[in-house]
C-alpha positions, 0 to 999 in steps of 0.5 A: 500500500505504501508503494501505491501511496508514493506513486500517487503523490506526484499525480496529486501534486500535478492535479493540484497545480492544474486546478490552480492554473485552470482557476487562474485561467477562468479568472483571466477569462472573466476579467477579459470578457468584462472589459471587452478584450478581443471582442469575446474571444476568450469566452469563446475559447473558454466554452470551446475547450470545456474549461468549466467542466475541467474546473469542476472535474479536476478538484474532484479527482484531486480530492479522491487522490488525496483521500487515497493517499491519506488512507495509505499513509501509515498510522502512528498510534500514541500510547496513553502512557505518554499523553500529556493529560494522562496521569497514571497515579494521581495524588491528591494535592493539599489545599 
């Protein structure tokens, strides 16, 4: 399971970077369309390339990948003996 986790980490990082790039691209398209840059050409490419679908699908794929990575990581259980709030032999303190 650890090998699968290690192989999914670079893919999850690429999906995260891709999601950020698609979001920035969407922001630029909205800004360029709102000021009338290139007579609506950025919005045409936005619709033609299905960026709206990609901007929804990439975060979903990223969440699934990060969940698979999280489930594959080894768990470290702490002993209750070493917890800070646990006392093995509590003594009464005088008031």
